[in-house]
N, CA, C and O atoms as a Tripos MOL2 file, in Angstrom:
@<TRIPOS>MOLECULE
protein
  300   299    75     0     0
PROTEIN
NO_CHARGES

@<TRIPOS>ATOM
      1 N         -19.2710   -9.2280   34.0190 N.3       1 GLY1
      2 CA        -19.4940   -8.2590   33.0050 C.3       1 GLY1
      3 C         -20.8630   -7.5980   33.1220 C.2       1 GLY1
      4 O         -20.9960   -6.3850   32.9600 O.2       1 GLY1
      5 N         -21.8910   -8.4220   33.4100 N.am      2 ALA2
      6 CA        -23.2480   -7.8730   33.5180 C.3       2 ALA2
      7 C         -23.3550   -6.9400   34.7180 C.2       2 ALA2
      8 O         -24.0360   -5.9170   34.6510 O.2       2 ALA2
      9 N         -22.6880   -7.2870   35.8070 N.am      3 VAL3
     10 CA        -22.7450   -6.4550   37.0120 C.3       3 VAL3
     11 C         -22.0290   -5.1340   36.7840 C.2       3 VAL3
     12 O         -22.5440   -4.0740   37.1390 O.2       3 VAL3
     13 N         -20.8530   -5.1960   36.1980 N.am      4 LEU4
     14 CA        -20.0800   -3.9780   35.9520 C.3       4 LEU4
     15 C         -20.7830   -3.0670   34.9510 C.2       4 LEU4
     16 O         -20.8530   -1.8540   35.1480 O.2       4 LEU4
     17 N         -21.3000   -3.6530   33.8840 N.am      5 GLY5
     18 CA        -22.0250   -2.8600   32.8900 C.3       5 GLY5
     19 C         -23.2740   -2.2200   33.4670 C.2       5 GLY5
     20 O         -23.5700   -1.0630   33.1720 O.2       5 GLY5
     21 N         -24.0170   -2.9680   34.2950 N.am      6 ALA6
     22 CA        -25.2280   -2.4190   34.9100 C.3       6 ALA6
     23 C         -24.8860   -1.3040   35.8920 C.2       6 ALA6
     24 O         -25.6060   -0.3100   35.9790 O.2       6 ALA6
     25 N         -23.7880   -1.4660   36.6340 N.am      7 ALA7
     26 CA        -23.3900   -0.4270   37.5850 C.3       7 ALA7
     27 C         -22.9780    0.8540   36.8670 C.2       7 ALA7
     28 O         -23.3670    1.9490   37.2740 O.2       7 ALA7
     29 N         -22.1960    0.7190   35.8060 N.am      8 LEU8
     30 CA        -21.7510    1.9070   35.0710 C.3       8 LEU8
     31 C         -22.9050    2.6050   34.3640 C.2       8 LEU8
     32 O         -22.9920    3.8330   34.3740 O.2       8 LEU8
     33 N         -23.7810    1.8340   33.7590 N.am      9 LEU9
     34 CA        -24.9290    2.4330   33.0870 C.3       9 LEU9
     35 C         -25.8850    3.0600   34.1040 C.2       9 LEU9
     36 O         -26.4490    4.1250   33.8520 O.2       9 LEU9
     37 N         -26.0660    2.4070   35.2410 N.am     10 GLY10
     38 CA        -26.9080    2.9770   36.2960 C.3      10 GLY10
     39 C         -26.3570    4.2910   36.8190 C.2      10 GLY10
     40 O         -27.1060    5.2420   37.0450 O.2      10 GLY10
     41 N         -25.0410    4.3420   37.0100 N.am     11 LYS11
     42 CA        -24.4240    5.5880   37.4780 C.3      11 LYS11
     43 C         -24.5590    6.6980   36.4310 C.2      11 LYS11
     44 O         -24.7520    7.8650   36.7700 O.2      11 LYS11
     45 N         -24.4550    6.3200   35.1690 N.am     12 ALA12
     46 CA        -24.5400    7.3090   34.0920 C.3      12 ALA12
     47 C         -25.9270    7.9600   34.0160 C.2      12 ALA12
     48 O         -26.0410    9.1310   33.6550 O.2      12 ALA12
     49 N         -26.9700    7.2130   34.3520 N.am     13 VAL13
     50 CA        -28.3130    7.7730   34.2860 C.3      13 VAL13
     51 C         -28.8260    8.2690   35.6280 C.2      13 VAL13
     52 O         -29.9640    8.7290   35.7210 O.2      13 VAL13
     53 N         -28.0020    8.1840   36.6730 N.am     14 GLY14
     54 CA        -28.3570    8.7830   37.9530 C.3      14 GLY14
     55 C         -28.8730    7.8190   39.0070 C.2      14 GLY14
     56 O         -29.3980    8.2650   40.0270 O.2      14 GLY14
     57 N         -28.7410    6.4960   38.7990 N.am     15 PHE15
     58 CA        -29.1540    5.5260   39.8050 C.3      15 PHE15
     59 C         -27.9910    5.2380   40.7440 C.2      15 PHE15
     60 O         -26.8460    5.5830   40.4530 O.2      15 PHE15
     61 N         -28.2940    4.6050   41.8690 N.am     16 TYR16
     62 CA        -27.2220    4.1440   42.7400 C.3      16 TYR16
     63 C         -26.5480    2.9500   42.0580 C.2      16 TYR16
     64 O         -27.2300    1.9900   41.7000 O.2      16 TYR16
     65 N         -25.2250    2.9880   41.8720 N.am     17 PRO17
     66 CA        -24.5530    1.9230   41.1210 C.3      17 PRO17
     67 C         -24.6810    0.5410   41.7660 C.2      17 PRO17
     68 O         -24.8110   -0.4600   41.0610 O.2      17 PRO17
     69 N         -24.6460    0.4800   43.0920 N.am     18 ILE18
     70 CA        -24.7410   -0.8280   43.7580 C.3      18 ILE18
     71 C         -26.1110   -1.4490   43.5250 C.2      18 ILE18
     72 O         -26.2170   -2.6360   43.2180 O.2      18 ILE18
     73 N         -27.1530   -0.6480   43.6700 N.am     19 GLU19
     74 CA        -28.5030   -1.1840   43.5020 C.3      19 GLU19
     75 C         -28.7830   -1.5520   42.0540 C.2      19 GLU19
     76 O         -29.4510   -2.5540   41.7970 O.2      19 GLU19
     77 N         -28.2910   -0.7710   41.1080 N.am     20 SER20
     78 CA        -28.4980   -1.1430   39.7060 C.3      20 SER20
     79 C         -27.6690   -2.3720   39.3420 C.2      20 SER20
     80 O         -28.1020   -3.1830   38.5240 O.2      20 SER20
     81 N         -26.4820   -2.5230   39.9370 N.am     21 ALA21
     82 CA        -25.6760   -3.7130   39.6800 C.3      21 ALA21
     83 C         -26.3470   -4.9590   40.2460 C.2      21 ALA21
     84 O         -26.3010   -6.0210   39.6270 O.2      21 ALA21
     85 N         -26.9630   -4.8390   41.4070 N.am     22 ILE22
     86 CA        -27.6320   -5.9850   42.0140 C.3      22 ILE22
     87 C         -28.8580   -6.3800   41.2040 C.2      22 ILE22
     88 O         -29.0080   -7.5470   40.8420 O.2      22 ILE22
     89 N         -29.7390   -5.4230   40.9130 N.am     23 THR23
     90 CA        -30.9850   -5.7880   40.2470 C.3      23 THR23
     91 C         -30.7830   -6.1150   38.7790 C.2      23 THR23
     92 O         -31.2820   -7.1390   38.3120 O.2      23 THR23
     93 N         -30.0770   -5.2910   38.0470 N.am     24 ALA24
     94 CA        -29.9290   -5.5370   36.6090 C.3      24 ALA24
     95 C         -28.8600   -6.5740   36.3140 C.2      24 ALA24
     96 O         -29.0280   -7.3800   35.3980 O.2      24 ALA24
     97 N         -27.7770   -6.5740   37.0580 N.am     25 GLY25
     98 CA        -26.6790   -7.4860   36.7630 C.3      25 GLY25
     99 C         -26.8380   -8.8660   37.3580 C.2      25 GLY25
    100 O         -26.7930   -9.8600   36.6330 O.2      25 GLY25
    101 N         -27.0230   -8.9470   38.6590 N.am     26 LEU26
    102 CA        -27.0880  -10.2480   39.3220 C.3      26 LEU26
    103 C         -28.4290  -10.9340   39.1330 C.2      26 LEU26
    104 O         -28.4800  -12.1410   38.8960 O.2      26 LEU26
    105 N         -29.5170  -10.1770   39.2370 N.am     27 CYS27
    106 CA        -30.8310  -10.8060   39.1550 C.3      27 CYS27
    107 C         -31.1840  -11.2080   37.7330 C.2      27 CYS27
    108 O         -32.0550  -12.0550   37.5360 O.2      27 CYS27
    109 N         -30.5290  -10.6200   36.7370 N.am     28 MET28
    110 CA        -30.7720  -11.0370   35.3610 C.3      28 MET28
    111 C         -30.1490  -12.4060   35.1100 C.2      28 MET28
    112 O         -30.6640  -13.1800   34.3020 O.2      28 MET28
    113 N         -29.0580  -12.7110   35.7860 N.am     29 ALA29
    114 CA        -28.2960  -13.9210   35.4860 C.3      29 ALA29
    115 C         -28.4900  -15.0370   36.5080 C.2      29 ALA29
    116 O         -27.7660  -16.0310   36.4540 O.2      29 ALA29
    117 N         -29.4280  -14.9150   37.4280 N.am     30 ASN30
    118 CA        -29.6110  -15.9810   38.4120 C.3      30 ASN30
    119 C         -30.6970  -16.9400   37.9540 C.2      30 ASN30
    120 O         -31.0990  -16.9060   36.7910 O.2      30 ASN30
    121 N         -31.1800  -17.7980   38.8500 N.am     31 MET31
    122 CA        -32.1150  -18.8570   38.4550 C.3      31 MET31
    123 C         -33.5650  -18.5350   38.8040 C.2      31 MET31
    124 O         -34.2390  -19.3390   39.4490 O.2      31 MET31
    125 N         -34.0410  -17.3950   38.3940 N.am     32 GLY32
    126 CA        -35.4500  -17.0590   38.5660 C.3      32 GLY32
    127 C         -35.7940  -16.4710   39.9220 C.2      32 GLY32
    128 O         -34.9720  -15.7990   40.5440 O.2      32 GLY32
    129 N         -37.0130  -16.7260   40.3770 N.am     33 GLY33
    130 CA        -37.5090  -16.1330   41.6170 C.3      33 GLY33
    131 C         -36.7210  -16.5390   42.8470 C.2      33 GLY33
    132 O         -36.4850  -15.7180   43.7330 O.2      33 GLY33
    133 N         -36.3080  -17.8130   42.9120 N.am     34 THR34
    134 CA        -35.5200  -18.2720   44.0520 C.3      34 THR34
    135 C         -34.1650  -17.5790   44.0840 C.2      34 THR34
    136 O         -33.6740  -17.2180   45.1530 O.2      34 THR34
    137 N         -33.5690  -17.3950   42.9300 N.am     35 GLY35
    138 CA        -32.2880  -16.6890   42.8510 C.3      35 GLY35
    139 C         -32.4310  -15.2270   43.2140 C.2      35 GLY35
    140 O         -31.5400  -14.6510   43.8370 O.2      35 GLY35
    141 N         -33.5570  -14.6140   42.8250 N.am     36 ASP36
    142 CA        -33.8070  -13.2190   43.1940 C.3      36 ASP36
    143 C         -33.8670  -13.0610   44.7070 C.2      36 ASP36
    144 O         -33.2700  -12.1440   45.2710 O.2      36 ASP36
    145 N         -34.5930  -13.9650   45.3540 N.am     37 VAL37
    146 CA        -34.6940  -13.9140   46.8160 C.3      37 VAL37
    147 C         -33.3310  -14.1070   47.4530 C.2      37 VAL37
    148 O         -32.9920  -13.4100   48.4090 O.2      37 VAL37
    149 N         -32.5390  -15.0460   46.9370 N.am     38 ALA38
    150 CA        -31.2100  -15.3040   47.5000 C.3      38 ALA38
    151 C         -30.2900  -14.0960   47.3460 C.2      38 ALA38
    152 O         -29.6030  -13.7090   48.2910 O.2      38 ALA38
    153 N         -30.2790  -13.5010   46.1510 N.am     39 VAL39
    154 CA        -29.3960  -12.3620   45.8950 C.3      39 VAL39
    155 C         -29.8170  -11.1590   46.7350 C.2      39 VAL39
    156 O         -28.9780  -10.5110   47.3590 O.2      39 VAL39
    157 N         -31.1110  -10.8610   46.7500 N.am     40 LEU40
    158 CA        -31.5780   -9.6710   47.4620 C.3      40 LEU40
    159 C         -31.5050   -9.8300   48.9720 C.2      40 LEU40
    160 O         -31.2240   -8.8580   49.6730 O.2      40 LEU40
    161 N         -31.7490  -11.0340   49.4950 N.am     41 SER41
    162 CA        -31.6460  -11.2170   50.9400 C.3      41 SER41
    163 C         -30.1860  -11.1900   51.3880 C.2      41 SER41
    164 O         -29.8840  -10.7080   52.4800 O.2      41 SER41
    165 N         -29.2790  -11.7020   50.5580 N.am     42 ALA42
    166 CA        -27.8570  -11.6470   50.9080 C.3      42 ALA42
    167 C         -27.3390  -10.2180   50.9190 C.2      42 ALA42
    168 O         -26.4540   -9.8790   51.7050 O.2      42 ALA42
    169 N         -27.8880   -9.3850   50.0510 N.am     43 SER43
    170 CA        -27.4410   -7.9930   50.0070 C.3      43 SER43
    171 C         -28.3080   -7.0650   50.8570 C.2      43 SER43
    172 O         -28.0830   -5.8550   50.8910 O.2      43 SER43
    173 N         -29.3100   -7.6420   51.5470 N.am     44 LYS44
    174 CA        -30.2180   -6.8910   52.4200 C.3      44 LYS44
    175 C         -30.9300   -5.7600   51.6630 C.2      44 LYS44
    176 O         -31.0070   -4.6250   52.1330 O.2      44 LYS44
    177 N         -31.4460   -6.1090   50.4760 N.am     45 ARG45
    178 CA        -32.1620   -5.1490   49.6360 C.3      45 ARG45
    179 C         -33.4530   -5.7540   49.0960 C.2      45 ARG45
    180 O         -33.7230   -5.6970   47.8960 O.2      45 ARG45
    181 N         -34.2480   -6.3350   49.9960 N.am     46 MET46
    182 CA        -35.4790   -7.0110   49.5710 C.3      46 MET46
    183 C         -36.5000   -6.0420   48.9760 C.2      46 MET46
    184 O         -37.4170   -6.4750   48.2790 O.2      46 MET46
    185 N         -36.3610   -4.7510   49.2330 N.am     47 GLN47
    186 CA        -37.3040   -3.7740   48.6680 C.3      47 GLN47
    187 C         -37.1510   -3.6470   47.1590 C.2      47 GLN47
    188 O         -37.9880   -3.0220   46.5090 O.2      47 GLN47
    189 N         -36.1020   -4.2260   46.5910 N.am     48 LEU48
    190 CA        -35.8810   -4.1740   45.1490 C.3      48 LEU48
    191 C         -36.4880   -5.3720   44.4110 C.2      48 LEU48
    192 O         -36.2050   -5.5740   43.2300 O.2      48 LEU48
    193 N         -37.3180   -6.1660   45.0930 N.am     49 MET49
    194 CA        -37.8680   -7.3790   44.4950 C.3      49 MET49
    195 C         -38.6580   -7.1280   43.1940 C.2      49 MET49
    196 O         -38.4870   -7.8950   42.2470 O.2      49 MET49
    197 N         -39.5090   -6.0970   43.1020 N.am     50 PRO50
    198 CA        -40.2170   -5.9070   41.8180 C.3      50 PRO50
    199 C         -39.2710   -5.6810   40.6410 C.2      50 PRO50
    200 O         -39.5210   -6.1680   39.5390 O.2      50 PRO50
    201 N         -38.2000   -4.9510   40.8710 N.am     51 PHE51
    202 CA        -37.2320   -4.6810   39.8080 C.3      51 PHE51
    203 C         -36.4410   -5.9370   39.4630 C.2      51 PHE51
    204 O         -36.1010   -6.1650   38.3020 O.2      51 PHE51
    205 N         -36.1520   -6.7470   40.4710 N.am     52 ALA52
    206 CA        -35.4350   -7.9980   40.2350 C.3      52 ALA52
    207 C         -36.2880   -8.9600   39.4130 C.2      52 ALA52
    208 O         -35.7640   -9.6550   38.5430 O.2      52 ALA52
    209 N         -37.5860   -9.0080   39.6730 N.am     53 GLN53
    210 CA        -38.4680   -9.8800   38.9060 C.3      53 GLN53
    211 C         -38.5050   -9.4620   37.4360 C.2      53 GLN53
    212 O         -38.4780  -10.3080   36.5420 O.2      53 GLN53
    213 N         -38.5660   -8.1680   37.1970 N.am     54 ILE54
    214 CA        -38.5710   -7.6760   35.8170 C.3      54 ILE54
    215 C         -37.2530   -8.0260   35.1290 C.2      54 ILE54
    216 O         -37.2470   -8.4620   33.9780 O.2      54 ILE54
    217 N         -36.1360   -7.8370   35.8350 N.am     55 ALA55
    218 CA        -34.8300   -8.1510   35.2470 C.3      55 ALA55
    219 C         -34.7040   -9.6370   34.9530 C.2      55 ALA55
    220 O         -34.1320  -10.0120   33.9300 O.2      55 ALA55
    221 N         -35.2240  -10.4870   35.8220 N.am     56 SER56
    222 CA        -35.1640  -11.9310   35.5910 C.3      56 SER56
    223 C         -35.9650  -12.3250   34.3550 C.2      56 SER56
    224 O         -35.4990  -13.1200   33.5380 O.2      56 SER56
    225 N         -37.1480  -11.7820   34.2190 N.am     57 ARG57
    226 CA        -37.9950  -12.1490   33.0900 C.3      57 ARG57
    227 C         -37.4340  -11.6160   31.7750 C.2      57 ARG57
    228 O         -37.4460  -12.3240   30.7680 O.2      57 ARG57
    229 N         -36.9510  -10.3950   31.7690 N.am     58 LEU58
    230 CA        -36.3620   -9.8530   30.5370 C.3      58 LEU58
    231 C         -35.0560  -10.5610   30.1870 C.2      58 LEU58
    232 O         -34.7840  -10.8260   29.0160 O.2      58 LEU58
    233 N         -34.2500  -10.8650   31.2020 N.am     59 GLY59
    234 CA        -32.9970  -11.5760   30.9630 C.3      59 GLY59
    235 C         -33.2350  -12.9520   30.3780 C.2      59 GLY59
    236 O         -32.5270  -13.3630   29.4590 O.2      59 GLY59
    237 N         -34.2190  -13.6710   30.8920 N.am     60 GLY60
    238 CA        -34.5520  -14.9870   30.3570 C.3      60 GLY60
    239 C         -35.0520  -14.8990   28.9310 C.2      60 GLY60
    240 O         -34.7000  -15.7310   28.0950 O.2      60 GLY60
    241 N         -35.8670  -13.9050   28.6480 N.am     61 ALA61
    242 CA        -36.3870  -13.7320   27.2910 C.3      61 ALA61
    243 C         -35.2720  -13.3900   26.3130 C.2      61 ALA61
    244 O         -35.2720  -13.8740   25.1810 O.2      61 ALA61
    245 N         -34.3340  -12.5730   26.7290 N.am     62 ILE62
    246 CA        -33.2130  -12.2100   25.8480 C.3      62 ILE62
    247 C         -32.3420  -13.4200   25.5630 C.2      62 ILE62
    248 O         -31.8990  -13.6110   24.4310 O.2      62 ILE62
    249 N         -32.0890  -14.2450   26.5830 N.am     63 ILE63
    250 CA        -31.2820  -15.4510   26.3890 C.3      63 ILE63
    251 C         -31.9740  -16.4080   25.4190 C.2      63 ILE63
    252 O         -31.3200  -16.9740   24.5430 O.2      63 ILE63
    253 N         -33.2870  -16.5960   25.5620 N.am     64 LEU64
    254 CA        -34.0110  -17.4710   24.6400 C.3      64 LEU64
    255 C         -33.9820  -16.9290   23.2150 C.2      64 LEU64
    256 O         -33.8440  -17.6920   22.2590 O.2      64 LEU64
    257 N         -34.1100  -15.6310   23.0740 N.am     65 LEU65
    258 CA        -34.0610  -15.0210   21.7580 C.3      65 LEU65
    259 C         -32.6880  -15.2020   21.1150 C.2      65 LEU65
    260 O         -32.5870  -15.5720   19.9450 O.2      65 LEU65
    261 N         -31.6400  -14.9420   21.8800 N.am     66 LEU66
    262 CA        -30.2840  -15.1070   21.3450 C.3      66 LEU66
    263 C         -29.9910  -16.5680   21.0000 C.2      66 LEU66
    264 O         -29.3730  -16.8530   19.9740 O.2      66 LEU66
    265 N         -30.4310  -17.4840   21.8500 N.am     67 ALA67
    266 CA        -30.2040  -18.9040   21.5750 C.3      67 ALA67
    267 C         -30.9500  -19.3280   20.3130 C.2      67 ALA67
    268 O         -30.4360  -20.1140   19.5160 O.2      67 ALA67
    269 N         -32.1540  -18.8080   20.1360 N.am     68 GLY68
    270 CA        -32.9040  -19.1480   18.9460 C.3      68 GLY68
    271 C         -32.2750  -18.6190   17.6750 C.2      68 GLY68
    272 O         -32.4420  -19.2090   16.6070 O.2      68 GLY68
    273 N         -31.5580  -17.5220   17.7740 N.am     69 LEU69
    274 CA        -30.8910  -16.9690   16.5950 C.3      69 LEU69
    275 C         -29.5280  -17.5830   16.3320 C.2      69 LEU69
    276 O         -29.1170  -17.7110   15.1790 O.2      69 LEU69
    277 N         -28.8210  -17.9670   17.3920 N.am     70 ILE70
    278 CA        -27.4400  -18.4480   17.2430 C.3      70 ILE70
    279 C         -27.3640  -19.9450   16.9740 C.2      70 ILE70
    280 O         -26.5250  -20.3740   16.1820 O.2      70 ILE70
    281 N         -28.2030  -20.7460   17.6010 N.am     71 ILE71
    282 CA        -28.1170  -22.2090   17.4490 C.3      71 ILE71
    283 C         -28.2950  -22.6560   16.0030 C.2      71 ILE71
    284 O         -27.5740  -23.5560   15.5730 O.2      71 ILE71
    285 N         -29.2100  -22.0800   15.2290 N.am     72 PRO72
    286 CA        -29.3110  -22.5210   13.8200 C.3      72 PRO72
    287 C         -28.0440  -22.2650   12.9970 C.2      72 PRO72
    288 O         -27.8510  -22.8980   11.9590 O.2      72 PRO72
    289 N         -27.2050  -21.3780   13.4290 N.am     73 LEU73
    290 CA        -25.9570  -21.1380   12.7040 C.3      73 LEU73
    291 C         -24.9880  -22.3140   12.8170 C.2      73 LEU73
    292 O         -24.1490  -22.5160   11.9400 O.2      73 LEU73
    293 N         -25.1030  -23.0840   13.8940 N.am     74 PHE74
    294 CA        -24.1910  -24.1930   14.1320 C.3      74 PHE74
    295 C         -24.7830  -25.5510   13.7900 C.2      74 PHE74
    296 O         -24.0770  -26.5580   13.8340 O.2      74 PHE74
    297 N         -26.0460  -25.5950   13.4540 N.am     75 ILE75
    298 CA        -26.6870  -26.9010   13.1620 C.3      75 ILE75
    299 C         -26.9440  -27.0090   11.6800 C.2      75 ILE75
    300 O         -27.4740  -28.0190   11.2180 O.2      75 ILE75
@<TRIPOS>BOND
     1     1     2 1
     2     2     3 1
     3     3     4 2
     4     3     5 am
     5     5     6 1
     6     6     7 1
     7     7     8 2
     8     7     9 am
     9     9    10 1
    10    10    11 1
    11    11    12 2
    12    11    13 am
    13    13    14 1
    14    14    15 1
    15    15    16 2
    16    15    17 am
    17    17    18 1
    18    18    19 1
    19    19    20 2
    20    19    21 am
    21    21    22 1
    22    22    23 1
    23    23    24 2
    24    23    25 am
    25    25    26 1
    26    26    27 1
    27    27    28 2
    28    27    29 am
    29    29    30 1
    30    30    31 1
    31    31    32 2
    32    31    33 am
    33    33    34 1
    34    34    35 1
    35    35    36 2
    36    35    37 am
    37    37    38 1
    38    38    39 1
    39    39    40 2
    40    39    41 am
    41    41    42 1
    42    42    43 1
    43    43    44 2
    44    43    45 am
    45    45    46 1
    46    46    47 1
    47    47    48 2
    48    47    49 am
    49    49    50 1
    50    50    51 1
    51    51    52 2
    52    51    53 am
    53    53    54 1
    54    54    55 1
    55    55    56 2
    56    55    57 am
    57    57    58 1
    58    58    59 1
    59    59    60 2
    60    59    61 am
    61    61    62 1
    62    62    63 1
    63    63    64 2
    64    63    65 am
    65    65    66 1
    66    66    67 1
    67    67    68 2
    68    67    69 am
    69    69    70 1
    70    70    71 1
    71    71    72 2
    72    71    73 am
    73    73    74 1
    74    74    75 1
    75    75    76 2
    76    75    77 am
    77    77    78 1
    78    78    79 1
    79    79    80 2
    80    79    81 am
    81    81    82 1
    82    82    83 1
    83    83    84 2
    84    83    85 am
    85    85    86 1
    86    86    87 1
    87    87    88 2
    88    87    89 am
    89    89    90 1
    90    90    91 1
    91    91    92 2
    92    91    93 am
    93    93    94 1
    94    94    95 1
    95    95    96 2
    96    95    97 am
    97    97    98 1
    98    98    99 1
    99    99   100 2
   100    99   101 am
   101   101   102 1
   102   102   103 1
   103   103   104 2
   104   103   105 am
   105   105   106 1
   106   106   107 1
   107   107   108 2
   108   107   109 am
   109   109   110 1
   110   110   111 1
   111   111   112 2
   112   111   113 am
   113   113   114 1
   114   114   115 1
   115   115   116 2
   116   115   117 am
   117   117   118 1
   118   118   119 1
   119   119   120 2
   120   119   121 am
   121   121   122 1
   122   122   123 1
   123   123   124 2
   124   123   125 am
   125   125   126 1
   126   126   127 1
   127   127   128 2
   128   127   129 am
   129   129   130 1
   130   130   131 1
   131   131   132 2
   132   131   133 am
   133   133   134 1
   134   134   135 1
   135   135   136 2
   136   135   137 am
   137   137   138 1
   138   138   139 1
   139   139   140 2
   140   139   141 am
   141   141   142 1
   142   142   143 1
   143   143   144 2
   144   143   145 am
   145   145   146 1
   146   146   147 1
   147   147   148 2
   148   147   149 am
   149   149   150 1
   150   150   151 1
   151   151   152 2
   152   151   153 am
   153   153   154 1
   154   154   155 1
   155   155   156 2
   156   155   157 am
   157   157   158 1
   158   158   159 1
   159   159   160 2
   160   159   161 am
   161   161   162 1
   162   162   163 1
   163   163   164 2
   164   163   165 am
   165   165   166 1
   166   166   167 1
   167   167   168 2
   168   167   169 am
   169   169   170 1
   170   170   171 1
   171   171   172 2
   172   171   173 am
   173   173   174 1
   174   174   175 1
   175   175   176 2
   176   175   177 am
   177   177   178 1
   178   178   179 1
   179   179   180 2
   180   179   181 am
   181   181   182 1
   182   182   183 1
   183   183   184 2
   184   183   185 am
   185   185   186 1
   186   186   187 1
   187   187   188 2
   188   187   189 am
   189   189   190 1
   190   190   191 1
   191   191   192 2
   192   191   193 am
   193   193   194 1
   194   194   195 1
   195   195   196 2
   196   195   197 am
   197   197   198 1
   198   198   199 1
   199   199   200 2
   200   199   201 am
   201   201   202 1
   202   202   203 1
   203   203   204 2
   204   203   205 am
   205   205   206 1
   206   206   207 1
   207   207   208 2
   208   207   209 am
   209   209   210 1
   210   210   211 1
   211   211   212 2
   212   211   213 am
   213   213   214 1
   214   214   215 1
   215   215   216 2
   216   215   217 am
   217   217   218 1
   218   218   219 1
   219   219   220 2
   220   219   221 am
   221   221   222 1
   222   222   223 1
   223   223   224 2
   224   223   225 am
   225   225   226 1
   226   226   227 1
   227   227   228 2
   228   227   229 am
   229   229   230 1
   230   230   231 1
   231   231   232 2
   232   231   233 am
   233   233   234 1
   234   234   235 1
   235   235   236 2
   236   235   237 am
   237   237   238 1
   238   238   239 1
   239   239   240 2
   240   239   241 am
   241   241   242 1
   242   242   243 1
   243   243   244 2
   244   243   245 am
   245   245   246 1
   246   246   247 1
   247   247   248 2
   248   247   249 am
   249   249   250 1
   250   250   251 1
   251   251   252 2
   252   251   253 am
   253   253   254 1
   254   254   255 1
   255   255   256 2
   256   255   257 am
   257   257   258 1
   258   258   259 1
   259   259   260 2
   260   259   261 am
   261   261   262 1
   262   262   263 1
   263   263   264 2
   264   263   265 am
   265   265   266 1
   266   266   267 1
   267   267   268 2
   268   267   269 am
   269   269   270 1
   270   270   271 1
   271   271   272 2
   272   271   273 am
   273   273   274 1
   274   274   275 1
   275   275   276 2
   276   275   277 am
   277   277   278 1
   278   278   279 1
   279   279   280 2
   280   279   281 am
   281   281   282 1
   282   282   283 1
   283   283   284 2
   284   283   285 am
   285   285   286 1
   286   286   287 1
   287   287   288 2
   288   287   289 am
   289   289   290 1
   290   290   291 1
   291   291   292 2
   292   291   293 am
   293   293   294 1
   294   294   295 1
   295   295   296 2
   296   295   297 am
   297   297   298 1
   298   298   299 1
   299   299   300 2
@<TRIPOS>SUBSTRUCTURE
     1 GLY1         2 RESIDUE 1 A GLY
     2 ALA2         6 RESIDUE 1 A ALA
     3 VAL3        10 RESIDUE 1 A VAL
     4 LEU4        14 RESIDUE 1 A LEU
     5 GLY5        18 RESIDUE 1 A GLY
     6 ALA6        22 RESIDUE 1 A ALA
     7 ALA7        26 RESIDUE 1 A ALA
     8 LEU8        30 RESIDUE 1 A LEU
     9 LEU9        34 RESIDUE 1 A LEU
    10 GLY10       38 RESIDUE 1 A GLY
    11 LYS11       42 RESIDUE 1 A LYS
    12 ALA12       46 RESIDUE 1 A ALA
    13 VAL13       50 RESIDUE 1 A VAL
    14 GLY14       54 RESIDUE 1 A GLY
    15 PHE15       58 RESIDUE 1 A PHE
    16 TYR16       62 RESIDUE 1 A TYR
    17 PRO17       66 RESIDUE 1 A PRO
    18 ILE18       70 RESIDUE 1 A ILE
    19 GLU19       74 RESIDUE 1 A GLU
    20 SER20       78 RESIDUE 1 A SER
    21 ALA21       82 RESIDUE 1 A ALA
    22 ILE22       86 RESIDUE 1 A ILE
    23 THR23       90 RESIDUE 1 A THR
    24 ALA24       94 RESIDUE 1 A ALA
    25 GLY25       98 RESIDUE 1 A GLY
    26 LEU26      102 RESIDUE 1 A LEU
    27 CYS27      106 RESIDUE 1 A CYS
    28 MET28      110 RESIDUE 1 A MET
    29 ALA29      114 RESIDUE 1 A ALA
    30 ASN30      118 RESIDUE 1 A ASN
    31 MET31      122 RESIDUE 1 A MET
    32 GLY32      126 RESIDUE 1 A GLY
    33 GLY33      130 RESIDUE 1 A GLY
    34 THR34      134 RESIDUE 1 A THR
    35 GLY35      138 RESIDUE 1 A GLY
    36 ASP36      142 RESIDUE 1 A ASP
    37 VAL37      146 RESIDUE 1 A VAL
    38 ALA38      150 RESIDUE 1 A ALA
    39 VAL39      154 RESIDUE 1 A VAL
    40 LEU40      158 RESIDUE 1 A LEU
    41 SER41      162 RESIDUE 1 A SER
    42 ALA42      166 RESIDUE 1 A ALA
    43 SER43      170 RESIDUE 1 A SER
    44 LYS44      174 RESIDUE 1 A LYS
    45 ARG45      178 RESIDUE 1 A ARG
    46 MET46      182 RESIDUE 1 A MET
    47 GLN47      186 RESIDUE 1 A GLN
    48 LEU48      190 RESIDUE 1 A LEU
    49 MET49      194 RESIDUE 1 A MET
    50 PRO50      198 RESIDUE 1 A PRO
    51 PHE51      202 RESIDUE 1 A PHE
    52 ALA52      206 RESIDUE 1 A ALA
    53 GLN53      210 RESIDUE 1 A GLN
    54 ILE54      214 RESIDUE 1 A ILE
    55 ALA55      218 RESIDUE 1 A ALA
    56 SER56      222 RESIDUE 1 A SER
    57 ARG57      226 RESIDUE 1 A ARG
    58 LEU58      230 RESIDUE 1 A LEU
    59 GLY59      234 RESIDUE 1 A GLY
    60 GLY60      238 RESIDUE 1 A GLY
    61 ALA61      242 RESIDUE 1 A ALA
    62 ILE62      246 RESIDUE 1 A ILE
    63 ILE63      250 RESIDUE 1 A ILE
    64 LEU64      254 RESIDUE 1 A LEU
    65 LEU65      258 RESIDUE 1 A LEU
    66 LEU66      262 RESIDUE 1 A LEU
    67 ALA67      266 RESIDUE 1 A ALA
    68 GLY68      270 RESIDUE 1 A GLY
    69 LEU69      274 RESIDUE 1 A LEU
    70 ILE70      278 RESIDUE 1 A ILE
    71 ILE71      282 RESIDUE 1 A ILE
    72 PRO72      286 RESIDUE 1 A PRO
    73 LEU73      290 RESIDUE 1 A LEU
    74 PHE74      294 RESIDUE 1 A PHE
    75 ILE75      298 RESIDUE 1 A ILE
């Protein structure tokens, strides 16, 4: 879902859909810097590393924020 949404939104604003799907979709949901290197080296797009780092940090922050808001509802 994150990859498809990032690709469609990237295409809508004029980015290359594959590159926006890789950086915003895959790098947001991987395991940090090591996951960024794995995803970008597998796709042969290491020049996107600064964008992948930003996506990883924002994705982690959003997950922590959502968890902090949702967990108290169940406890």
